C-alpha positions as CSV (number, residue, x, y, z in Angstrom):
1,M,-13.2,10.7,-9.0
2,S,-12.7,8.9,-12.3
3,M,-12.0,5.1,-12.4
4,K,-8.4,6.0,-13.3
5,N,-8.0,7.9,-10.2
6,K,-10.0,5.6,-7.9
7,I,-8.0,4.2,-4.9
8,S,-8.8,0.6,-4.2
9,N,-9.0,-0.8,-0.7
10,G,-7.7,-4.1,0.6
11,V,-9.8,-7.2,1.6
12,V,-10.2,-6.1,5.3
13,H,-8.2,-2.8,5.5
14,R,-9.1,0.6,4.1
15,V,-6.5,2.8,2.6
16,P,-5.3,5.3,5.3
17,A,-5.1,9.0,4.6
18,D,-1.3,9.2,4.3
19,L,-1.4,6.5,1.6
20,K,-4.3,8.2,-0.2
21,K,-2.2,11.4,-0.3
22,I,0.8,9.7,-1.8
23,F,-1.5,7.9,-4.4
24,T,-2.9,11.2,-5.5
25,E,0.5,12.7,-5.8
26,K,2.2,9.8,-7.6
27,A,0.2,8.3,-10.5
28,P,2.6,5.5,-11.2
29,V,2.3,4.3,-7.6
30,L,-1.5,4.5,-7.8
31,E,-1.5,2.6,-11.1
32,T,0.5,-0.2,-9.5
33,W,-1.6,-0.1,-6.3
34,N,-4.8,-0.6,-8.3
35,D,-3.2,-3.4,-10.4
36,I,-2.3,-5.6,-7.5
37,T,-4.8,-8.0,-5.9
38,P,-7.1,-6.9,-3.1
39,L,-5.2,-9.4,-0.8
40,A,-1.9,-7.8,-1.7
41,R,-3.2,-4.3,-1.0
42,N,-4.5,-5.7,2.3
43,E,-1.0,-7.0,3.2
44,W,0.7,-3.6,2.4
45,I,-1.8,-1.7,4.4
46,C,-1.5,-4.0,7.4
47,W,2.3,-4.0,7.2
48,I,2.4,-0.3,7.1
49,E,-0.2,0.1,9.9
50,D,1.6,-2.5,12.0
51,A,4.5,-0.1,12.6
52,K,4.8,1.1,16.2
53,K,6.7,4.3,15.4
54,S,5.9,7.0,12.9
55,E,9.5,6.8,11.6
56,T,9.0,3.1,10.9
57,R,5.7,3.8,9.2
58,E,7.3,6.4,7.0
59,R,10.2,4.1,6.2
60,R,7.8,1.3,5.2
61,I,5.9,3.6,2.9
62,K,9.1,4.6,1.2
63,I,9.9,0.9,0.9
64,M,6.5,0.2,-0.7
65,I,7.0,2.9,-3.2
66,D,10.6,1.7,-4.1
67,K,9.3,-1.9,-4.4
68,F,6.5,-0.8,-6.7
69,N,9.0,1.1,-8.9
70,K,11.0,-2.2,-9.0
71,G,8.0,-4.3,-10.0
72,A,7.4,-6.0,-6.6
73,R,3.8,-6.5,-5.7
74,R,3.9,-7.7,-2.0
75,P,5.8,-6.8,1.1
76,C,8.8,-9.2,1.5
77,C,9.8,-11.0,4.5
78,W,6.5,-10.5,6.4
79,A,4.3,-13.3,7.5
80,G,1.2,-11.5,6.1
81,C,-1.9,-9.9,7.4
82,T,-3.4,-11.7,10.4
83,H,-6.8,-10.1,9.7
84,R,-7.8,-11.8,6.6
C-alpha cells in the first residue's frame, strides 16, 4: 500500500474493517482522515464504536463522511474518547 493509500490509526484505537472499506472506496474521505490528528482519528473511531446498535453505527459513519465533506475534523457534541 502506498503512503497515499495508507490508513492511519488513532492514538489508542485501530481503524475497524468497515471504516477501512469506506476509506478504500472514497479517496477524499481517506485524504481527510489521514490529514486530521491522531487524537481526532481516535475520537471518531471511539464515537463510532460506542454505538450500541448497528443502525446507529451506520448513521454515525454517514455523519462522519458528511462532516468531512463540510470541512469538520472532529465529532461534534461528544465528550471525547475516554480511552486516551
